N, C-alpha and C positions, 0 to 999 in steps of 0.2 A: 621131339619137340614140334609143336604146330607153329606155323609161320605167323599165326595170330597172337602168339604168346612171345614174340619177340618184337623188340623196335630199336633200331640203331639209332644212336644219338651221337650229337656232334657239338663239343664244348669249346668255344672259341676263346682262344687267348691271345688277344691282340690290343693294341694301343688304338685311343681315338686320333683322329686327326684334331690335335688339342685347339676348342675354341673355333672351329672351323666346321659349321653345320654341314653344308653341301658336301665337302670333301669326306666328311665323317659317314655321310648318307652313301656316298659312292662306294666306300670301302666295305662298308655293311652289306651292299647289295653284291660286291664280288664274293665276300666270304659265304654267304648264303649261297650263292651260284656254287662255290667250290665246295661247300660242305653237302650239297645236295646231291653235286655229281658222285660224291663219295658215298651215297646211300643214306645219308643221315635223315631221317623221318622227324626228328625234333632237333633243332638248333638253339643253343643257349649262348647269349652275349654277355660280357660283363656289365658290372655297375656303372652307370653313368658314360655308357659308350658313346652316346650323342649327348654333347660333345665334349666330353672331358672330365676327368676327375682332377681337380687342380692341386695335386699333392705339392707341399712345399710352399705354397702362395698363402699369405696373411692378408691379402687385399689392403694393406696398410692399416690393419687395425690393431689396436691394444685397447685395454681398459680404459673407457672415459674418451677415446679419440678416435678418429677415422681421418686418414690422409687423402687429399686429392688425387695423387697418383692412384691409390687403391681403389677409389671410386671410378675411375676410367676403367681400369681393369676389371671391376666388376660389371660396369656396363657392357664391356665386350663379351664377358661371359654370359651375361643375361641374352645378349644378342645371340649367342650361339646355341640357346636351348631352344627346345621343340614344342610347337604347340599341339594339342590333340583337339579336332583335327588340324591338318595343315597340309600344305603340297609335299612337304618332305615326309611326312607320314604315308601320304599317298603313293610316293615313289616306292617306299619300303613295301607296302602291302601290292603293288603291281609286281615287284620283284618276287614276293613271296608266292603270290598267285602262279607266276610262270613255273614254278618248281614244286609247287603242291607240298607244304612241308608246314609243321608247326614251327612258330620263332618266339623265342622269349628275348626281349631286346631292353636293355639298361639305358634310360634316358635320363637327362635332365629336363623335367616337365616345366614349362612356362604357363602359368595360369592366367590366361588371356580372360576369363570371365570373374568378376568381382574384383579382386586385387591384382594389379597388373604389374606387382613388384615382386611376388613371391615366386621362388623355383622350388622343386620339389625332386627330390630323389624317386624315381619312379622306375617300375618295372612293367612293361607292356607284353600282353599276350597275343600273339597273332594266330589265326585257324590256317588251315592251307589254302583257302580261297583268298587270303589277305586280309579278311575281316578281323578287325580288333575285338577279341573275345572279352578281354578285361584288362585291368590293371591294378598296380598295387603302388601305394605312396608310402615311403617309408615313415615308420610311425615316430621313430626317434633318431635324428642326426646326431651323430657322436662327434663330441669335443668340439672342436672348431667347425666342423661341419654346420654347426647351430647358426653360424654367422650367413651362411649363404644359401642355406635349405629351409623351409617350412616343415612342419608338423604334418604328417598324414592322418587320417582316422581310421575308425574301425569298418567304415564303409567299403573300403579298398583291400580288406582281407580276402583277396581274390583266389579261388580255386576254379579251374575250367575243366570241363569234361572233354575225354578225347578216346579214340579207341585204345588206348594204351592205359586208361585208368585216368585218375585226376592229377592233374597237375597244378602246382602252387609252389609258393615259398616266401622266405623273407629275405631282406637285404641286409648283407654284412652283420653288424653287430645288434640287429635286431633278433638274430638268432641267439643272442645270450639272455634274452627275454622269456623265461619260462613259461610264462603265461601266453605269451604270443605263440610260442611253439606249440603248446597244448592247444590253442585255438585252430591251427593248421591242420593238426592230428586230427581234431574232432570232426574235420570236413571230409576226413577219409582220404587224404593225400597219398598218392603212390610213387610219385616222381616229385621230389622235394628240390626246388630251385634256389641255391644260396649266391646269387652275385655278391662279389666283394671287393674291398680295396686292402683288404688283411692279407698280406704276404708272410706273415710269422709262421714259424712251426707250430704254434699252438693253436693256430686257425686249423690245421689238419686234426687236431685232436676233436675239434669242436665238429667238423664234418662227421667223423666216425661215430661221435656220439649221437648226433641226429638221426644217422642210419641206424644206429642199435635201437635209440629210443623210439623213434617213429616207424622202425620195420619197413622202409621206404628206400628206394633208389634216392641217391643224393648226388647233384650235378653241381658243381661249383666254378665258376668263371672269374676270372679275374685279369686286369690289363696288365700286359708287361709293358713297363714305361721307363724311357731313357730322358735325360734332360735335355738332349738334343731333339727331342720330339716338340718341345716347347718353341712357340713364336718368340723370338730373340726381342721384338720390338714390344713386349709387355711394359708398361711404365714399372712394373715391380719386379722384372726379370732379375734384378740383382740380388733378390731375396734366396735366389737359387744356387748362387755362386759358390757357397761352402759346402754344397751337397756332393755327393759322387754322381758320376753320370748316370749309373742304374739306380732310379728312384724307385721301381717296383719290379721285384724279381719275377713275379707271377706266383703259379702254385696251383693252378687249376687242377681239377679233379673228378674223378666219376667213381662212386663208392656203391656197393650193393647192401642190401637190407641186414647183411651181419655184420656192417663195418669193414668190409675187405676192398681194397682198391682193384678197380678193374682197369682203371688208366690214371696215370700221373701218381704224384703231383709233377706237373710241367714247370721247370724254373728255367729263367735267364735267356729266354726266346720267346718269339711269337709263333703259334701254331694252334692246330685243332686236334683234340683228343676225340676218339671214336669208340664206342663200346656198342655191341648188342645186349641188350638188357632181355633177360629172361625173366618175364613178368610173372611166372609162376611160382619165384623165388618170394614174392611178397606175402602171399599166403602161407607158403612153408615157413618162413621166417617168424610168422606171428604164432605158430604152434606153443612156443613157450613163452611169449611175452607179446602182449597187445594192449597198447597204451590207452585204448578208447574203449577196450571190451573187458577181457577176462582180469585185466591188471587194472582198471581204473577205479574201482572202490567208490561208486556214486553214493554209498550210504555215508562216506566221510568228506568227500571232496566235492564241490559244486563251482563250475566255472561259468560265469557270468560275461559274455561279450558284448559291447555296445557297438552294433554294426550300422547306427543310424548316420546320414552324414551330418557333419557338424559346420555351420555357417552363421556369421554375423550378419548376414542380408535377410531381409524380410521377405518372406515368401508368400 
């Protein structure tokens, strides 16, 4: 096997420092350094790593009402989000450039241009020189996520070129949107990234399905979270009292283009999964199934994707 046909990947399963941007960035930099020292050339972080997936919190909301203590926690969550560009993103870029690896980072993005109140669940793609190559904003926040995150648009259905093929993906339950998956396959994706907050057994079936359907490697990263990782001075902290200490058991995994596990799923602890991906398996796996080639039937099906930025601002 030629060295150029192999890439070593590292999938991070770790918690944020909840609602603390500076300390979350510190932790991200340490993990990047560790994974790179173990040979990883592509490193994937969980959904919302900067600076937290607020599992179990309602922010004081119910239909037709919002409590003032919930607004205080929302303000704290908003302030722990990260802007692009920002000093915190520059710190990440500098750490990445030191080790010369690709990094996929899950963030809560604060939109500082136009609306200053909206947050987005976002994936950011960094190149080895620390440059931001692209980002993807979650198209459809799931269930109560819609209270705290806005919707992305088709302009950030991002796939980036790399020496290892095209890298891209969707966030969590976006991967249950068949047309969104089809749009990613059409872009020629080879390494499919699925940061998530879903720790259920059924998520593993989804990962295997994507690998088999897209004939691509699937890298899924999720946070391992316990209740004692939350700041106890949250105004709504009492909402967590009835929950078990382990809020998210994890389930990160690396899967090959025929749906077979290379590593994971990892449960009940923080850790980093490593695997050496044989990139020749991508072409070999598409011998009998190619979703955008000999299995696509363009005479029957047509996919139209609006990739224009959507804005209510006059340009």
